[in-house]
C-alpha positions as CSV (number, residue, x, y, z in Angstrom):
1,M,62.4,125.6,21.9
2,F,61.9,129.0,23.4
3,K,64.8,128.4,25.9
4,A,66.9,127.4,22.8
5,K,66.0,130.7,21.0
6,L,66.6,132.8,24.2
7,M,70.0,131.2,24.8
8,N,71.0,131.8,21.0
9,R,70.3,135.5,21.9
10,I,71.9,135.7,25.2
11,I,75.2,134.0,24.3
12,P,76.3,136.5,21.6
13,L,75.3,139.4,23.9
14,F,77.4,137.8,26.7
15,F,80.6,137.5,24.5
16,L,80.0,141.0,23.1
17,F,79.9,142.3,26.9
18,Q,83.0,140.4,27.6
19,F,84.9,141.8,24.6
20,S,83.9,145.3,25.6
21,I,85.1,144.8,29.4
22,S,88.4,143.2,27.9
23,T,88.9,146.1,25.5
24,S,88.4,148.7,28.2
25,A,90.7,146.9,30.5
26,V,93.4,146.8,28.0
27,Y,92.9,150.7,27.2
28,S,93.1,151.3,30.9
29,Q,96.3,149.4,31.1
30,N,97.7,151.1,28.2
31,L,97.0,154.6,30.1
32,D,98.7,153.5,33.1
33,T,101.7,152.4,31.0
34,L,101.7,155.8,29.2
35,V,101.5,157.8,32.7
36,D,104.4,155.6,33.9
37,Q,106.3,156.5,30.8
38,V,105.7,160.2,31.5
39,V,106.8,159.8,35.1
40,Q,110.0,158.4,33.7
41,G,110.5,161.5,31.4
42,S,108.7,160.5,28.1
43,Q,107.1,163.4,26.3
44,I,103.2,162.9,26.2
45,T,102.9,164.6,22.7
46,D,105.2,161.7,21.3
47,M,102.4,159.3,22.7
48,L,99.3,161.0,21.3
49,L,97.9,161.3,17.9
50,P,98.6,164.5,16.1
51,L,96.3,167.2,17.0
52,N,94.8,167.9,13.4
53,Y,94.1,164.2,12.9
54,M,92.2,164.2,16.4
55,Q,90.1,166.9,15.2
56,E,89.2,165.1,11.9
57,L,88.3,162.1,14.0
58,A,86.3,164.2,16.2
59,V,84.1,165.7,13.4
60,E,83.8,162.2,11.8
61,N,82.6,160.5,14.9
62,S,80.5,163.1,16.5
63,P,77.0,162.2,17.1
64,L,75.8,165.7,17.1
65,L,77.1,166.4,13.7
66,K,75.4,163.2,12.5
67,F,72.1,164.6,13.9
68,H,72.7,167.8,11.9
69,D,73.3,165.7,8.7
70,S,70.0,164.0,9.2
71,E,68.3,167.5,9.7
72,I,69.7,168.6,6.7
73,I,68.5,165.6,4.8
74,I,65.1,166.1,6.2
75,S,65.2,169.8,4.9
76,K,66.0,168.9,1.5
77,L,63.4,166.3,1.3
78,K,60.8,169.0,2.7
79,I,61.9,171.4,-0.1
80,R,61.2,168.7,-2.7
81,A,57.8,168.0,-1.3
82,E,56.8,171.7,-1.2
83,K,58.1,172.1,-4.9
84,R,55.9,169.1,-5.9
85,N,52.8,170.7,-4.2
86,W,53.5,173.8,-6.2
87,M,54.1,172.2,-9.7
88,S,50.7,170.2,-9.1
89,T,49.1,173.7,-10.0
90,L,50.5,173.4,-13.6
91,G,49.0,171.0,-15.9
92,F,48.7,170.0,-19.6
93,E,45.5,169.3,-21.4
94,A,44.9,167.5,-24.8
95,S,41.8,166.2,-26.4
96,A,40.4,164.9,-29.5
97,K,36.8,164.7,-30.8
98,Y,35.5,162.9,-33.9
99,G,31.9,163.5,-35.3
100,L,29.8,165.8,-37.7
101,F,30.7,169.5,-37.2
102,D,29.1,172.6,-38.6
103,N,31.1,174.5,-40.9
104,L,30.5,178.1,-41.8
105,I,30.9,178.7,-45.7
106,I,31.4,182.3,-46.9
107,T,31.2,183.1,-50.6
108,E,31.8,186.4,-52.5
109,D,30.2,187.1,-55.6
110,L,28.2,190.1,-56.4
111,G,26.4,189.6,-53.1
112,T,27.5,187.9,-49.8
113,E,26.2,184.6,-48.9
114,Q,26.7,182.6,-46.0
115,A,25.9,178.9,-45.5
116,T,26.6,176.1,-43.1
117,S,27.5,172.4,-43.9
118,K,28.0,169.3,-41.9
119,T,31.2,167.3,-42.5
120,E,32.8,164.4,-40.6
121,Q,35.8,165.5,-39.0
122,T,38.4,164.9,-36.2
123,R,39.3,167.7,-34.1
124,Y,42.2,168.1,-31.8
125,S,42.9,170.6,-28.9
126,V,46.1,171.2,-26.9
127,G,46.7,173.4,-24.1
128,L,48.4,174.4,-20.7
129,F,46.4,175.3,-17.5
130,L,47.4,176.8,-14.3
131,K,45.2,176.6,-11.2
132,I,46.2,178.8,-8.4
133,P,43.7,178.3,-5.5
134,L,44.1,180.9,-2.6
135,N,45.6,178.1,-0.4
136,T,48.2,177.3,-2.9
137,V,49.5,180.9,-2.9
138,G,51.1,180.2,0.5
139,D,52.8,177.0,-0.9
140,R,55.4,179.2,-2.6
141,T,56.1,180.8,0.8
142,N,56.5,177.3,2.2
143,V,59.1,176.5,-0.4
144,R,61.1,179.6,0.7
145,Q,60.7,178.8,4.3
146,A,62.0,175.2,3.7
147,R,65.1,176.5,1.9
148,A,65.7,179.0,4.9
149,E,65.5,176.0,7.3
150,L,68.1,174.1,5.1
151,E,70.6,177.0,5.2
152,K,69.9,177.1,9.0
153,R,70.7,173.5,9.5
154,R,73.9,174.1,7.5
155,Y,75.0,177.1,9.6
156,Q,74.3,175.2,12.7
157,K,76.4,172.3,11.6
158,E,79.1,174.7,10.4
159,N,79.1,176.1,14.0
160,S,79.1,172.8,15.7
161,V,82.0,171.7,13.6
162,K,84.0,174.9,14.6
163,E,83.1,174.3,18.2
164,L,84.0,170.8,18.2
165,R,87.4,171.6,16.8
166,Q,88.0,174.1,19.5
167,L,86.9,171.7,22.0
168,V,89.6,169.2,21.0
169,I,92.2,172.0,21.2
170,V,91.1,172.9,24.7
171,Q,91.1,169.3,25.9
172,F,94.5,168.8,24.2
173,N,95.9,171.5,26.2
174,N,94.4,170.2,29.4
175,V,96.4,166.9,28.8
176,L,99.4,169.1,28.3
177,K,98.9,170.9,31.5
178,S,98.1,167.7,33.4
179,N,101.4,166.2,32.2
180,K,103.2,169.5,33.3
181,S,101.7,168.8,36.8
182,V,102.8,165.4,36.9
183,E,106.5,166.4,36.2
184,I,106.4,169.1,38.7
185,R,104.7,166.9,41.5
186,N,107.0,163.9,40.6
187,K,110.2,166.4,41.3
188,A,108.5,167.6,44.7
189,F,107.8,163.9,45.7
190,G,111.3,162.9,44.9
191,F,112.8,165.8,46.8
192,S,110.7,164.9,49.9
193,N,111.7,161.5,49.4
194,M,115.3,162.4,49.6
195,Q,114.7,164.6,52.6
196,M,112.9,161.9,54.4
197,I,115.8,159.5,54.2
198,S,118.1,162.1,55.6
199,V,115.7,163.0,58.4
200,E,115.3,159.2,59.2
201,K,119.2,159.0,59.6
202,D,119.0,162.1,61.8
203,F,116.2,160.8,63.9
204,V,118.0,157.5,64.5
205,N,121.3,159.2,65.4
206,G,119.3,161.4,67.8
207,K,120.1,164.6,66.0
208,I,116.3,165.6,65.8
209,N,113.3,165.0,67.8
210,I,109.9,163.3,67.0
211,S,108.2,166.5,66.2
212,E,110.6,167.3,63.3
213,Y,110.5,163.8,62.0
214,T,106.8,164.1,62.0
215,R,106.7,167.3,60.2
216,V,109.1,166.2,57.3
217,N,107.0,162.9,57.0
218,D,103.8,164.9,56.8
219,I,105.3,166.9,53.8
220,K,106.4,163.9,52.3
221,M,103.1,162.2,52.4
222,N,101.3,165.3,51.1
223,A,103.9,165.4,48.2
224,E,103.1,161.6,47.4
225,L,99.3,162.4,47.7
226,E,99.7,165.2,45.1
227,F,101.8,163.3,42.9
228,E,99.2,160.4,42.7
229,K,96.5,163.0,42.1
230,S,98.1,164.6,39.2
231,K,98.8,161.2,37.6
232,L,94.9,160.5,38.0
233,E,94.1,164.0,36.5
234,L,96.5,163.0,33.6
235,T,94.7,159.8,32.9
236,M,91.2,161.4,33.2
237,A,92.2,164.3,30.8
238,I,93.3,161.7,28.3
239,Q,90.1,159.8,28.6
240,I,88.1,162.9,28.3
241,L,89.8,163.6,25.0
242,S,89.4,160.1,23.8
243,E,85.6,160.5,24.3
244,I,85.5,163.8,22.4
245,V,87.5,162.4,19.5
246,G,85.5,159.1,19.6
247,K,88.4,156.8,19.9
248,P,91.4,156.3,22.0
249,V,93.8,159.0,21.2
250,T,97.3,157.2,22.3
251,T,99.3,156.0,19.5
252,K,99.5,152.4,21.2
253,N,96.1,151.1,22.0
């Protein structure tokens, strides 16, 4: 029975893990395809989401901003709690009494006489009271402090939103710079390839010695290495941008 329950928990996790790996692999393949298209002359800006939309997604998906939202909610609840404590010092009091009460009777004639009489009556009293113990005086300060904390949280969130939008812009430009690097390295690699083909013919025909052949071959290999490095940098720049935004930033995922 225990094994059956354990398997029922493990199997969904296994398929979720497999799905995550599959999704990641597909996205990686899409990035490779995108970089290949850049090498062939496509514009990177045509294959990415619009900048303003990526900024909106980054704000929507940011864990830090979700944290700020939680802090703001906590601050609001704290204000309510402090107000509730303060209002507990105010009260309403009402009472009713029934019984025999002494009544003062004043008569005016030639002289003044006062007498009392007992009558059966119902008497009512209504009133408000305010209790302000010394420890409650500070409660109002706590309310102001809680409001100040709420404003602080709001300003912190506003600043984080601003910084996040700026970060998206910076990383987007890093993608553009990496894209430009791929274009330049691609041209350099193509030129070194053409030069190598010419040098190979000259070497076979005995027009150049082995030292010249080796020198040109080293240039070609370095150009190829720099070209491959630039492609990896472009891939990494796009992946970092996707992490900041919270989802893949390519138009075809």
